[in-house]
NUBAGU-70325 format. One record per residue (C-alpha): residue in three letters; residue number from 0; x negated, y negated, z negated. Coordinates in steps of 0.1 Angstrom, whole numbers, plus 2048, in hexadecimal, padded with zeros to 3 digits. Each point is the difference from the previous one (the first is absolute). Example, Ala and Ser with C-alpha at 12.3 -4.5 7.8 and 13.67 -1.06 7.14 Angstrom:
('ALA', 0, (785, 82D, 7B2))
('SER', 1, (7F2, 7DE, 807))
end
This chain:
('MET', 0, (D51, 523, 87B))
('GLN', 1, (7FB, 7F1, 823))
('THR', 2, (7E0, 80A, 814))
('VAL', 3, (7F0, 7FA, 821))
('VAL', 4, (813, 81F, 80D))
('ASP', 5, (821, 7EE, 7F8))
('ILE', 6, (7F5, 7E0, 812))
('ASN', 7, (7F3, 814, 81E))
('ASN', 8, (822, 811, 801))
('SER', 9, (810, 7DE, 803))
('PHE', 10, (7EA, 7F7, 81D))
('LYS', 11, (809, 822, 810))
('LYS', 12, (825, 7F8, 7FB))
('ILE', 13, (7FC, 7DE, 810))
('VAL', 14, (7F1, 811, 81F))
('GLN', 15, (81B, 81B, 801))
('GLU', 16, (81C, 7E6, 800))
('HIS', 17, (7EF, 7E6, 817))
('ILE', 18, (80A, 802, 824))
('GLN', 19, (7DE, 7F6, 80E))
('LEU', 20, (7E7, 80F, 7E8))
('GLN', 21, (7F6, 823, 80A))
('LYS', 22, (7E6, 80C, 7E6))
('PHE', 23, (7F2, 7F9, 7DE))
('TYR', 24, (7DC, 804, 7F8))
('THR', 25, (7EC, 7FB, 7E0))
('HIS', 26, (7DC, 804, 7F5))
('SER', 27, (7E3, 7F3, 815))
('ILE', 28, (80C, 7EF, 820))
('ASP', 29, (7DC, 802, 80C))
('GLN', 30, (803, 826, 802))
('MET', 31, (81E, 7FF, 817))
('ASP', 32, (7F7, 80C, 823))
('ILE', 33, (815, 7EB, 817))
('ASP', 34, (7FA, 818, 81D))
('LYS', 35, (810, 81C, 7EC))
('ILE', 36, (820, 7ED, 7F7))
('ASP', 37, (81C, 807, 819))
('VAL', 38, (80C, 7E1, 811))
('ASN', 39, (823, 806, 7F3))
('LEU', 40, (7F3, 7FB, 7DC))
('PHE', 41, (7FC, 7DA, 806))
('PRO', 42, (807, 7E8, 7F0))
('PHE', 43, (7F5, 80D, 7DF))
('LEU', 44, (7FE, 7F4, 7DC))
('TYR', 45, (7E0, 805, 7EC))
('ALA', 46, (800, 7FA, 7DA))
('GLN', 47, (7E3, 807, 7E9))
('VAL', 48, (7FE, 7F9, 7DB))
('THR', 49, (7E0, 7EC, 7F9))
('GLY', 50, (804, 7F6, 7DC))
('MET', 51, (813, 803, 7E0))
('SER', 52, (805, 7EB, 7E1))
('ILE', 53, (811, 80B, 7E0))
('ASP', 54, (812, 7E9, 7E8))
('ALA', 55, (81A, 805, 7E5))
('GLY', 56, (81D, 811, 810))
('VAL', 57, (7F5, 7FA, 824))
('THR', 58, (7E7, 80F, 818))
('VAL', 59, (7F7, 7EB, 81F))
('PHE', 60, (7F4, 813, 81F))
('THR', 61, (7EF, 7EC, 81B))
('TYR', 62, (806, 80D, 823))
('GLU', 63, (7EF, 7F9, 822))
('VAL', 64, (81C, 802, 819))
('THR', 65, (7FD, 801, 826))
('VAL', 66, (81A, 801, 81C))
('ALA', 67, (7EF, 809, 821))
('ASP', 68, (809, 809, 824))
('LEU', 69, (7ED, 80C, 81D))
('VAL', 70, (7F9, 7E7, 81C))
('ILE', 71, (7FC, 814, 820))
('GLU', 72, (800, 7E4, 819))
('GLU', 73, (7EC, 7E3, 7F2))
('THR', 74, (810, 7E2, 810))
('GLU', 75, (807, 7E0, 7EC))
('THR', 76, (826, 806, 803))
('VAL', 77, (7FE, 824, 7F3))
('VAL', 78, (7E8, 7F8, 7E3))
('THR', 79, (816, 7E2, 7F6))
('GLN', 80, (81F, 817, 801))
('VAL', 81, (7EF, 81A, 7EA))
('PHE', 82, (7F6, 7E4, 7E7))
('ALA', 83, (824, 7F4, 800))
('GLU', 84, (810, 822, 7FB))
('THR', 85, (7E7, 80C, 7E5))
('ALA', 86, (805, 7DF, 7ED))
('LEU', 87, (825, 806, 7FF))
('ILE', 88, (7FA, 824, 7F4))
('MET', 89, (7E8, 7F3, 7E5))
('GLN', 90, (81C, 7E8, 7F5))
('ASP', 91, (818, 81D, 7FD))
('VAL', 92, (7E7, 813, 7EA))
('ILE', 93, (7FA, 7E2, 7EA))
('ALA', 94, (826, 7FA, 7FE))
('ALA', 95, (805, 824, 7F4))
('PHE', 96, (7EA, 7FA, 7E2))
('SER', 97, (80A, 7DB, 7FA))
('LEU', 98, (825, 805, 804))
('ASN', 99, (802, 822, 7EF))
('VAL', 100, (81D, 7F4, 7EA))
('ASN', 101, (814, 7F6, 820))
('SER', 102, (81E, 817, 807))
('VAL', 103, (7F2, 80B, 821))
('ALA', 104, (7DE, 80A, 7F2))
('VAL', 105, (811, 812, 7E3))
('THR', 106, (819, 812, 817))
('LEU', 107, (7E3, 80C, 816))
('GLY', 108, (7EC, 80A, 7E2))
('LEU', 109, (7E0, 7F2, 80F))
('VAL', 110, (7F0, 7F2, 7E0))
('PRO', 111, (80B, 805, 7DC))
('ASP', 112, (810, 7E0, 7F1))
('ALA', 113, (7E9, 802, 7E2))
('TYR', 114, (7E1, 7F7, 816))
('GLY', 115, (7F4, 7DD, 7FE))
('PHE', 116, (7F2, 7EC, 81D))
('SER', 117, (7F5, 7DC, 806))
('LEU', 118, (801, 7EA, 81E))
('PRO', 119, (7EF, 7F1, 814))
('VAL', 120, (7EC, 81B, 811))
('SER', 121, (7E4, 7F5, 817))
('CYS', 122, (7FB, 815, 81F))
('ASP', 123, (7E3, 801, 819))
('ALA', 124, (803, 809, 825))
('PHE', 125, (7E7, 819, 80E))
('SER', 126, (7F6, 810, 820))
('ALA', 127, (7E8, 81D, 7FB))
('ARG', 128, (7EE, 810, 81D))
('PHE', 129, (800, 826, 803))
('ASP', 130, (803, 812, 821))
('ASN', 131, (821, 7EE, 800))
('SER', 132, (809, 7E0, 7EF))
('LEU', 133, (812, 801, 7DE))
('SER', 134, (811, 7DF, 7F7))
('GLY', 135, (816, 7F4, 7E4))
('TRP', 136, (801, 7F1, 7DD))
('SER', 137, (7EF, 808, 7DF))
('CYS', 138, (806, 7F3, 7DD))
('SER', 139, (7FB, 808, 7DC))
('PHE', 140, (81B, 7FE, 7E5))
('ASP', 141, (807, 80B, 7DD))
('ILE', 142, (81C, 817, 7F5))
('ARG', 143, (80A, 7FF, 7DB))
('VAL', 144, (80F, 81F, 7F1))
('PRO', 145, (80D, 805, 7DD))
('ASN', 146, (7E9, 817, 7EC))
('ALA', 147, (7FF, 7FF, 7DB))
('LEU', 148, (7DF, 807, 7EF))
('ASN', 149, (80A, 81F, 7EC))
('LEU', 150, (7E9, 817, 7ED))
('CYS', 151, (81C, 819, 7FC))
('ASP', 152, (7FF, 807, 825))
('ALA', 153, (7DA, 801, 802))
('LEU', 154, (7EF, 821, 807))
('TYR', 155, (7EC, 804, 7E0))
('THR', 156, (7FC, 81F, 7EC))
('THR', 157, (810, 7FE, 7DD))
end
């Protein structure tokens, strides 16, 4: 049975194998204190499960996903460069789920090939103001995992 833990492990693996991504976060992004995050831990990937639907043989988990970087010098050129770089990183994350049957994705073991994923994914750019500026891309997408409905595996007393 696949759970949120398994999907989060896939996100962690994507971050571990990606050259630019430095850290994976989950749970409430609002609780992250930007001042306490070391500058070397940017850009980061944030992914939080926000919903689940259960069907015969499949569970669909909806995730909110964000790729963000710290903008220290707020010039138009720097902010544009951060948007460009984080957009490419977001494309890499989406590709890991979308192309999980591709030989490269399988070799790296980023995402199990049994996961289902649908394109297109619509992403929104953001610039959030903290003491420093956090900019990047955010999206929401569904990850389908095989899970048979099975009372034999259910935790009921007999």
